[in-house]
Backbone as numpy.savetxt, mean C-alpha at the origin, in Angstrom:
# Nx Ny Nz CAx CAy CAz Cx Cy Cz
-1.09 4.20 20.26 -2.01 4.51 19.17 -1.96 3.40 18.12
-3.13 3.00 17.69 -3.21 1.93 16.69 -3.02 2.52 15.28
-2.09 1.96 14.53 -1.89 2.40 13.15 -2.83 1.66 12.23
-3.28 2.36 11.18 -4.17 1.75 10.21 -3.41 1.55 8.90
-3.53 0.33 8.36 -2.90 0.03 7.08 -3.94 -0.52 6.13
-3.86 -0.08 4.88 -4.73 -0.61 3.83 -3.84 -1.41 2.89
-4.15 -2.69 2.75 -3.40 -3.56 1.85 -4.22 -3.71 0.57
-3.63 -3.28 -0.55 -4.34 -3.31 -1.82 -3.62 -4.27 -2.76
-4.21 -5.44 -2.96 -3.59 -6.46 -3.81 -4.67 -7.43 -4.24
-4.56 -7.96 -5.45 -5.59 -8.89 -5.92 -5.16 -10.35 -5.75
-4.06 -10.60 -5.06 -3.62 -11.98 -4.80 -3.93 -12.36 -3.36
-4.94 -13.22 -3.15 -5.38 -13.58 -1.80 -4.27 -14.08 -0.88
-3.32 -14.86 -1.40 -2.26 -15.39 -0.53 -1.38 -14.28 0.03
-1.09 -13.32 -0.79 -0.26 -12.18 -0.35 -1.03 -11.38 0.70
-2.28 -11.10 0.39 -3.12 -10.32 1.30 -3.20 -11.01 2.66
-3.46 -12.33 2.65 -3.63 -13.05 3.92 -2.36 -13.03 4.77
-1.22 -13.27 4.13 0.00 -13.32 4.93 0.38 -11.93 5.46
0.17 -10.90 4.66 0.46 -9.53 5.13 -0.51 -9.12 6.23
-1.78 -9.44 6.03 -2.79 -9.09 7.03 -2.42 -9.70 8.39
-2.07 -10.96 8.37 -1.69 -11.67 9.59 -0.49 -10.99 10.26
0.52 -10.70 9.47 1.75 -10.09 10.01 1.48 -8.72 10.62
0.68 -7.91 9.96 0.42 -6.56 10.49 -0.51 -6.59 11.70
-1.47 -7.50 11.70 -2.35 -7.62 12.88 -1.52 -8.01 14.10
-0.54 -8.89 13.90 0.32 -9.30 15.00 1.11 -8.11 15.58
1.38 -7.12 14.72 2.11 -5.92 15.15 1.16 -4.86 15.70
-0.12 -5.19 15.79 -1.08 -4.25 16.39 -1.72 -3.27 15.42
-1.58 -3.51 14.13 -2.21 -2.64 13.14 -3.68 -2.98 12.97
-4.48 -1.99 12.64 -5.84 -2.23 12.18 -5.71 -2.36 10.67
-6.14 -3.50 10.12 -5.88 -3.81 8.71 -7.16 -3.72 7.88
-7.06 -3.00 6.78 -8.14 -2.94 5.79 -7.62 -3.59 4.51
-8.53 -4.21 3.75 -8.14 -4.94 2.55 -8.94 -4.43 1.36
-8.25 -4.23 0.23 -8.94 -3.91 -1.02 -8.33 -4.77 -2.12
-9.16 -5.18 -3.05 -8.69 -6.05 -4.14 -8.25 -5.26 -5.38
-8.66 -4.00 -5.46 -8.23 -3.17 -6.58 -8.28 -1.70 -6.17
-7.84 -0.84 -7.09 -7.73 0.57 -6.78 -9.04 1.26 -6.44
-10.11 0.90 -7.17 -11.38 1.59 -6.90 -11.91 1.21 -5.51
-11.75 -0.04 -5.14 -12.15 -0.49 -3.80 -11.28 0.22 -2.75
-10.00 0.36 -3.05 -9.08 1.03 -2.13 -9.51 2.47 -1.89
-9.87 3.17 -2.96 -10.24 4.58 -2.82 -11.51 4.74 -2.00
-12.43 3.78 -2.12 -13.65 3.81 -1.29 -13.30 3.66 0.18
-12.45 2.69 0.49 -12.06 2.45 1.89 -11.33 3.67 2.45
-10.46 4.26 1.65 -9.69 5.42 2.09 -10.61 6.58 2.47
-11.70 6.74 1.72 -12.67 7.81 2.04 -13.18 7.70 3.48
-13.46 6.47 3.90 -14.10 6.24 5.20 -13.13 6.01 6.35
-11.97 5.47 6.07 -11.00 5.15 7.13 -9.64 5.65 6.64
-9.27 6.83 7.00 -8.00 7.35 6.49 -6.85 6.54 7.09
-6.16 5.75 6.25 -5.09 4.91 6.78 -3.79 5.70 6.97
-2.94 5.18 7.84 -1.61 5.77 7.99 -0.73 5.35 6.82
-0.97 4.13 6.35 -0.16 3.57 5.26 -1.05 2.82 4.28
-0.76 2.99 2.99 -1.40 2.18 1.96 -0.30 1.35 1.31
-0.46 0.04 1.37 0.48 -0.90 0.75 -0.16 -1.31 -0.57
0.46 -0.93 -1.68 -0.24 -0.91 -2.95 0.47 -1.74 -4.01
-0.28 -2.63 -4.64 0.24 -3.37 -5.79 0.06 -2.47 -7.02
0.85 -2.67 -8.07 0.69 -1.86 -9.27 -0.31 -2.51 -10.23
-0.11 -3.80 -10.50 -0.93 -4.47 -11.51 -2.18 -5.07 -10.87
-3.30 -4.37 -11.07 -4.58 -4.82 -10.52 -5.68 -4.53 -11.52
-6.81 -5.24 -11.39 -7.94 -4.94 -12.29 -8.52 -3.55 -12.01
-9.31 -3.04 -12.92 -10.01 -1.75 -12.81 -9.04 -0.57 -12.73
-8.67 -0.19 -11.52 -7.78 0.96 -11.34 -6.43 0.45 -10.87
-5.35 0.71 -11.61 -4.05 0.18 -11.21 -3.42 1.01 -10.09
-2.29 0.54 -9.61 -1.65 1.17 -8.46 -1.20 2.59 -8.73
-0.67 2.85 -9.94 -0.20 4.21 -10.25 -1.35 5.20 -10.20
-2.48 4.80 -10.82 -3.65 5.68 -10.85 -4.20 5.88 -9.42
-4.20 4.81 -8.63 -4.67 4.90 -7.25 -3.81 5.90 -6.47
-2.49 5.82 -6.66 -1.59 6.75 -5.98 -1.87 8.19 -6.38
-2.09 8.43 -7.68 -2.39 9.79 -8.16 -3.62 10.33 -7.45
-4.64 9.48 -7.33 -5.89 9.92 -6.68 -5.66 10.22 -5.20
-4.86 9.39 -4.53 -4.56 9.62 -3.11 -3.84 10.95 -2.96
-2.87 11.21 -3.83 -2.07 12.44 -3.74 -2.91 13.69 -4.03
-4.04 13.52 -4.70 -4.90 14.66 -5.02 -5.80 15.07 -3.87
-5.86 14.27 -2.83 -6.78 14.56 -1.72 -6.03 15.22 -0.56
-6.49 16.40 -0.19 -5.86 17.18 0.88 -5.83 16.41 2.21
-6.93 15.71 2.52 -7.02 15.03 3.83 -6.12 13.81 3.92
-5.42 13.48 2.82 -4.56 12.30 2.83 -3.07 12.65 2.79
-2.76 13.93 3.05 -1.36 14.36 2.96 -0.44 13.55 3.86
-0.94 13.11 5.02 -0.09 12.39 5.97 -0.01 10.89 5.67
-0.87 10.41 4.77 -0.90 8.98 4.46 0.33 8.59 3.64
1.03 7.57 4.11 2.21 7.06 3.40 1.75 6.01 2.39
2.38 6.00 1.23 2.04 5.01 0.22 3.29 4.22 -0.14
3.17 2.90 -0.05 4.29 2.01 -0.35 3.85 1.04 -1.44
4.58 1.03 -2.54 4.29 0.05 -3.58 4.91 -1.29 -3.19
4.15 -2.35 -3.41 4.66 -3.72 -3.24 4.24 -4.45 -4.50
5.17 -4.64 -5.41 4.78 -5.08 -6.74 5.85 -5.94 -7.41
5.42 -6.71 -8.41 6.36 -7.52 -9.19 7.03 -6.67 -10.27
6.52 -5.47 -10.50 7.13 -4.59 -11.51 8.42 -4.02 -10.94
9.55 -4.63 -11.32 10.80 -4.28 -10.66 11.84 -3.66 -11.59
11.42 -3.22 -12.76 12.37 -2.54 -13.66 12.65 -1.15 -13.09
13.82 -0.63 -13.37 14.20 0.70 -12.88 13.16 1.75 -13.28
12.63 1.63 -14.51 11.65 2.61 -14.98 10.35 2.55 -14.17
9.96 1.33 -13.76 8.75 1.17 -12.94 8.96 1.83 -11.58
10.11 1.56 -10.99 10.42 2.09 -9.66 10.46 3.61 -9.72
11.12 4.12 -10.76 11.22 5.57 -10.94 9.84 6.20 -11.06
8.98 5.57 -11.86 7.61 6.06 -12.07 6.86 6.12 -10.73
6.95 5.03 -9.96 6.25 4.98 -8.68 6.72 6.07 -7.72
8.02 6.27 -7.66 8.56 7.29 -6.74 8.25 8.70 -7.25
8.27 8.86 -8.57 7.97 10.17 -9.16 6.52 10.57 -8.84
5.64 9.59 -8.82 4.23 9.87 -8.52 4.02 10.18 -7.04
5.04 9.91 -6.21 4.93 10.28 -4.81 4.91 9.15 -3.81
5.23 7.93 -4.26 5.28 6.82 -3.30 6.40 7.06 -2.29
6.18 6.65 -1.05 7.20 6.82 -0.01 8.27 5.73 -0.09
7.87 4.56 -0.56 8.81 3.45 -0.75 8.32 2.60 -1.90
9.25 1.83 -2.47 8.90 0.94 -3.57 9.56 -0.40 -3.28
8.77 -1.38 -2.89 9.29 -2.72 -2.56 8.86 -3.69 -3.66
9.72 -4.65 -3.96 9.39 -5.55 -5.06 9.12 -6.98 -4.57
8.27 -7.67 -5.34 7.95 -9.07 -5.09 8.95 -9.91 -5.87
9.30 -11.10 -5.45 8.92 -11.69 -4.15 9.57 -10.92 -3.00
8.92 -10.98 -1.86 9.38 -10.18 -0.73 9.41 -11.01 0.54
10.12 -10.50 1.52 10.09 -11.14 2.83 9.11 -10.34 3.68
8.17 -11.06 4.29 7.15 -10.41 5.13 7.84 -9.57 6.20
8.87 -10.14 6.79 9.57 -9.46 7.87 10.13 -8.11 7.40
10.69 -8.11 6.20 11.26 -6.87 5.65 10.15 -5.85 5.37
9.05 -6.30 4.80 7.94 -5.38 4.51 7.44 -4.76 5.80
7.23 -5.59 6.83 6.74 -5.09 8.11 7.73 -4.07 8.70
9.02 -4.37 8.65 9.98 -3.44 9.25 10.05 -2.14 8.44
9.92 -2.20 7.12 9.91 -0.98 6.29 8.71 -0.11 6.65
7.56 -0.73 6.84 6.34 0.01 7.17 6.45 0.61 8.58
6.95 -0.18 9.51 7.11 0.33 10.89 8.03 1.55 10.90
9.05 1.53 10.06 9.96 2.67 9.95 9.21 3.94 9.54
8.26 3.78 8.64 7.51 4.93 8.13 6.55 5.53 9.16
5.96 4.68 9.98 4.88 5.17 10.86 5.34 5.47 12.29
6.59 5.13 12.62 7.00 5.38 14.01 8.05 6.47 14.09
């Protein structure tokens, strides 16, 4: 079964390298540049995992997570923050809102991929 991942980040370099890594692992990859774009994509293609940055234009990662958690049809969707916000209070906030994992930038692609594979397999 092909897993679907939505990568939500406004930094093209990060998006490109993650997209490449997940496609190599057989994922179907969707890309959003901000939270509102992410929520649109989620409506049409329910992903197994949403890889979410916190600091983005329009709708930030925390707000995006709240919206995902409010939708019944997304109960099985895992949400992983991947962000430069690495203070304990940021991490606590993300997990309190319901994130399944909280990974910080800079990151190793290999580690991110293995963390995500752990969640979906």
